[in-house]
Residue frames as qw, qx, qy, qz and C-alpha x, y, z in Angstrom:
[[0.558, 0.185, -0.382, 0.713, 5.77, -27.70, -18.05],
 [0.373, -0.847, -0.358, 0.122, 5.31, -25.85, -14.78],
 [0.387, 0.623, -0.146, 0.664, 6.97, -22.41, -14.85],
 [0.482, -0.361, -0.494, 0.627, 8.39, -20.59, -11.97],
 [0.056, -0.958, -0.279, -0.030, 7.00, -17.27, -10.68],
 [0.368, 0.727, -0.282, 0.507, 9.57, -14.46, -10.39],
 [0.502, -0.664, 0.356, -0.424, 9.46, -15.28, -6.64],
 [0.117, 0.408, -0.901, 0.093, 10.75, -18.82, -7.25],
 [0.584, 0.031, 0.632, -0.508, 7.51, -20.63, -6.39],
 [0.073, 0.001, 0.916, 0.395, 6.86, -23.58, -8.77],
 [0.071, -0.495, -0.856, -0.132, 3.15, -23.84, -8.01],
 [0.084, -0.548, -0.431, 0.712, 2.34, -20.38, -6.70],
 [0.358, 0.844, 0.392, -0.073, 0.39, -17.69, -8.40],
 [0.548, 0.384, 0.131, 0.732, 2.09, -15.44, -10.83],
 [0.229, -0.331, -0.259, 0.878, 2.99, -11.93, -9.51],
 [0.210, 0.825, 0.522, 0.054, 0.32, -9.35, -9.98],
 [0.372, -0.077, 0.122, 0.917, 1.50, -6.31, -11.79],
 [0.194, 0.778, 0.502, -0.325, -1.08, -3.54, -11.49],
 [0.431, 0.691, 0.335, 0.474, -1.63, -1.08, -14.35],
 [0.258, 0.018, -0.137, 0.956, -0.09, 2.48, -14.18],
 [0.039, 0.878, 0.473, -0.069, -2.29, 5.34, -13.11],
 [0.542, 0.189, 0.087, 0.814, -0.27, 7.84, -14.86],
 [0.096, -0.752, -0.204, -0.619, -2.58, 10.80, -14.27],
 [0.641, -0.762, -0.066, -0.068, -2.38, 10.37, -10.49],
 [0.846, -0.228, 0.063, 0.478, 1.25, 9.45, -10.48],
 [0.439, 0.464, 0.148, 0.755, 2.24, 12.33, -12.62],
 [0.256, -0.838, -0.148, -0.458, 0.28, 14.80, -10.71],
 [0.745, -0.654, 0.002, 0.132, 2.10, 13.62, -7.48],
 [0.769, 0.024, 0.122, 0.628, 5.47, 13.73, -9.13],
 [0.205, 0.604, 0.165, 0.752, 4.63, 17.34, -10.10],
 [0.215, -0.083, -0.567, 0.791, 4.06, 18.05, -6.39],
 [0.382, -0.425, -0.329, -0.752, 0.46, 18.62, -6.80],
 [0.405, -0.331, 0.531, -0.666, -1.47, 18.64, -3.54],
 [0.094, 0.007, -0.994, -0.054, -2.40, 14.94, -2.65],
 [0.310, 0.398, 0.580, -0.639, -5.73, 16.12, -1.36],
 [0.458, 0.551, -0.159, -0.679, -6.56, 17.25, -4.97],
 [0.277, 0.333, -0.855, -0.286, -4.98, 14.30, -6.55],
 [0.135, 0.132, 0.944, -0.270, -7.13, 11.91, -4.35],
 [0.424, 0.505, 0.352, -0.664, -10.27, 13.89, -5.10],
 [0.524, 0.543, -0.346, -0.558, -9.68, 13.78, -8.85],
 [0.592, 0.257, -0.756, -0.108, -8.42, 10.01, -8.72],
 [0.635, -0.451, 0.372, -0.505, -10.22, 8.36, -5.80],
 [0.999, -0.027, 0.025, -0.015, -9.30, 4.81, -6.83],
 [0.524, 0.622, -0.450, 0.368, -5.54, 5.74, -6.88],
 [0.811, -0.476, -0.254, 0.227, -4.02, 4.00, -3.89],
 [0.577, 0.129, -0.122, 0.797, -0.81, 6.14, -4.35],
 [0.120, -0.615, -0.041, -0.778, -2.78, 9.39, -3.65],
 [0.726, -0.602, -0.189, -0.272, -4.08, 7.83, -0.47],
 [0.824, -0.178, -0.202, 0.498, -0.72, 6.55, 0.58],
 [0.336, 0.369, -0.143, 0.855, 0.71, 10.15, 0.17],
 [0.371, -0.646, -0.061, -0.664, -2.04, 11.48, 2.29],
 [0.874, -0.433, -0.217, 0.022, -1.57, 8.81, 4.91],
 [0.740, 0.060, -0.195, 0.641, 2.14, 9.22, 5.02],
 [0.095, 0.536, -0.058, 0.837, 1.89, 13.03, 5.34],
 [0.554, -0.649, -0.048, -0.520, -0.60, 12.83, 8.23],
 [0.899, -0.328, -0.196, 0.213, 1.30, 10.17, 10.06],
 [0.567, 0.308, -0.163, 0.747, 4.38, 12.39, 9.70],
 [0.174, -0.578, 0.050, -0.796, 2.51, 15.26, 11.22],
 [0.782, -0.510, -0.176, -0.312, 1.20, 12.94, 14.00],
 [0.098, 0.693, -0.625, 0.346, 4.73, 12.12, 15.06],
 [0.539, 0.030, -0.835, 0.108, 3.92, 8.62, 16.20],
 [0.126, 0.088, 0.649, -0.745, 1.42, 9.80, 18.86],
 [0.070, 0.547, 0.828, 0.098, -2.18, 9.26, 19.17],
 [0.063, 0.487, 0.127, -0.862, -3.76, 12.38, 17.83],
 [0.606, 0.621, 0.238, -0.437, -6.10, 13.62, 15.02],
 [0.331, 0.691, -0.542, -0.345, -3.35, 13.44, 12.42],
 [0.176, -0.230, 0.957, -0.012, -2.52, 9.81, 13.35],
 [0.500, 0.377, 0.690, -0.363, -6.25, 8.89, 13.13],
 [0.517, 0.719, -0.071, -0.458, -6.47, 10.74, 9.69],
 [0.139, 0.571, -0.776, -0.231, -3.54, 8.82, 8.55],
 [0.382, 0.036, 0.907, -0.173, -5.12, 5.52, 9.67],
 [0.571, 0.574, 0.459, -0.366, -8.34, 6.37, 7.68],
 [0.403, 0.745, -0.351, -0.399, -6.37, 7.48, 4.57],
 [0.083, -0.400, 0.907, 0.098, -4.28, 4.32, 4.76],
 [0.486, 0.207, 0.822, -0.215, -7.33, 2.14, 5.04],
 [0.565, 0.688, 0.109, -0.442, -8.87, 3.91, 2.03],
 [0.299, 0.683, -0.606, -0.278, -5.78, 3.31, -0.04],
 [0.245, -0.233, 0.939, -0.066, -5.56, -0.18, 1.08],
 [0.551, 0.387, 0.683, -0.283, -9.12, -1.01, 0.10],
 [0.499, 0.756, -0.127, -0.405, -8.80, 0.78, -3.21],
 [0.122, 0.561, -0.789, -0.217, -5.72, -1.23, -3.86],
 [0.426, 0.042, 0.890, -0.155, -7.46, -4.60, -2.86],
 [0.625, 0.598, 0.314, -0.390, -10.23, -3.71, -5.43],
 [0.422, 0.754, -0.413, -0.290, -7.68, -3.11, -8.18],
 [0.128, -0.423, 0.895, 0.062, -5.71, -6.20, -7.29],
 [0.558, 0.217, 0.769, -0.224, -8.72, -8.45, -7.44],
 [0.571, 0.732, 0.058, -0.368, -9.63, -6.84, -10.81],
 [0.414, 0.715, -0.545, -0.146, -6.22, -7.95, -12.04],
 [0.788, 0.173, -0.582, -0.098, -6.34, -11.49, -10.90],
 [0.073, 0.378, -0.743, 0.547, -5.18, -11.47, -7.31],
 [0.630, -0.355, -0.652, -0.229, -7.02, -14.15, -5.17],
 [0.574, -0.781, 0.024, -0.244, -6.10, -12.63, -1.70],
 [0.688, -0.563, 0.377, 0.262, -2.53, -13.97, -1.54],
 [0.794, 0.310, 0.276, 0.444, 0.63, -14.25, -3.67],
 [0.504, -0.202, 0.089, 0.835, 3.21, -11.93, -4.93],
 [0.152, 0.955, 0.240, 0.088, 2.60, -8.20, -5.43],
 [0.749, 0.071, -0.071, 0.655, 6.22, -7.13, -6.21],
 [0.237, -0.820, -0.101, 0.511, 7.53, -3.90, -4.71],
 [0.392, -0.238, 0.462, 0.759, 9.79, -3.60, -7.82],
 [0.141, 0.523, 0.640, 0.544, 6.75, -2.87, -9.99],
 [0.044, 0.056, -0.157, 0.985, 6.18, 0.87, -9.38],
 [0.461, -0.328, -0.372, -0.736, 2.34, 0.72, -9.91],
 [0.689, -0.338, -0.641, 0.019, 2.08, -1.81, -7.08],
 [0.373, 0.080, -0.460, 0.802, 3.64, 0.74, -4.51],
 [0.309, -0.365, -0.034, -0.878, 0.60, 2.61, -3.91],
 [0.838, -0.328, -0.325, -0.292, -1.16, -0.33, -2.43],
 [0.777, -0.046, -0.438, 0.449, 2.00, -1.46, -0.57],
 [0.203, 0.206, -0.345, 0.893, 2.66, 1.91, 0.87],
 [0.536, -0.441, -0.097, -0.713, -0.91, 2.09, 2.02],
 [0.887, -0.297, -0.351, -0.035, -0.60, -1.12, 3.79],
 [0.576, 0.071, -0.398, 0.710, 2.73, 0.14, 5.46],
 [0.130, -0.369, 0.124, -0.912, 1.04, 3.36, 6.51],
 [0.761, -0.388, -0.301, -0.425, -1.81, 1.30, 7.88],
 [0.822, -0.114, -0.458, 0.317, 0.61, -0.74, 9.87],
 [0.287, 0.222, -0.339, 0.868, 2.38, 2.40, 11.30],
 [0.375, -0.398, 0.014, -0.837, -0.90, 3.92, 12.29],
 [0.845, -0.337, -0.392, -0.136, -2.24, 0.61, 13.85],
 [0.670, -0.019, -0.462, 0.581, 1.08, 0.34, 15.89],
 [0.085, 0.317, -0.220, 0.918, 0.68, 3.90, 17.10],
 [0.553, -0.381, -0.065, -0.738, -2.86, 3.48, 18.20],
 [0.347, -0.292, 0.828, -0.330, -2.12, 0.16, 19.88],
 [0.877, 0.227, 0.099, -0.412, -3.99, -2.03, 17.44],
 [0.300, -0.558, 0.754, 0.173, -1.51, -4.77, 17.60],
 [0.673, 0.254, 0.694, -0.027, -3.57, -7.34, 15.67],
 [0.534, 0.824, 0.169, -0.084, -3.99, -5.16, 12.75],
 [0.057, -0.829, 0.529, 0.173, -0.26, -4.27, 12.83],
 [0.483, -0.243, 0.831, 0.127, 0.62, -7.88, 12.70],
 [0.661, 0.539, 0.512, -0.097, -1.94, -8.49, 9.86],
 [0.320, 0.921, -0.107, -0.193, -0.42, -5.73, 7.92],
 [0.186, -0.683, 0.692, 0.143, 3.11, -7.03, 8.34],
 [0.563, 0.020, 0.818, 0.114, 2.03, -10.52, 7.26],
 [0.619, 0.705, 0.338, -0.078, 0.31, -9.11, 4.16],
 [0.189, 0.879, -0.396, -0.189, 3.44, -7.16, 3.18],
 [0.376, -0.444, 0.806, 0.108, 5.49, -10.32, 3.71],
 [0.671, 0.317, 0.670, 0.024, 3.09, -12.45, 1.60],
 [0.462, 0.862, 0.113, -0.173, 3.15, -9.60, -1.17],
 [0.657, 0.607, -0.294, 0.336, 6.79, -9.17, -1.27],
 [0.800, -0.374, -0.280, 0.377, 9.28, -10.05, 1.44],
 [0.469, 0.163, 0.000, 0.868, 11.26, -6.91, 0.64],
 [0.083, -0.716, -0.378, -0.580, 8.30, -4.50, 1.03],
 [0.539, -0.794, -0.265, 0.090, 8.38, -3.99, 4.87],
 [0.660, -0.314, 0.071, 0.679, 12.06, -3.19, 4.79],
 [0.262, 0.437, 0.376, 0.774, 11.45, -0.77, 1.88],
 [0.253, -0.750, -0.306, -0.529, 8.88, 0.92, 4.00],
 [0.010, -0.535, 0.495, -0.684, 10.95, 1.14, 7.22],
 [0.771, -0.335, 0.107, -0.531, 8.98, -1.57, 9.02],
 [0.477, 0.320, -0.810, 0.116, 11.72, -4.11, 9.69]]
């Protein structure tokens, strides 16, 4: 018998639920400096997402050093997340649910990368990021304010 994924696809891959990175997540919840958290836990996408979002906020949607730093931080979080997704069975497509908290570091990194790409005029990258978010979880872009 073929089972349905939580996204309702009979034949699609099962959703990937990344493992928790409690050390990094707890440090960020305790308002530790994301720079220190990323240095101590360089594989934690959530730390890179925090760094990216902070830099983009400082950049105020203009092309400047903060925006470019945000782009670099987001790309790092995105690539670290891809590594972890692949180690957990993801084949480059399929559900990565927003509702699963440990997935949010990756998804937030993709969202930050989209914002930074849009700001610097990299429209193809912006579209790719939105497509990836849609493939991962149709609700992710809205949760990230990228309607």
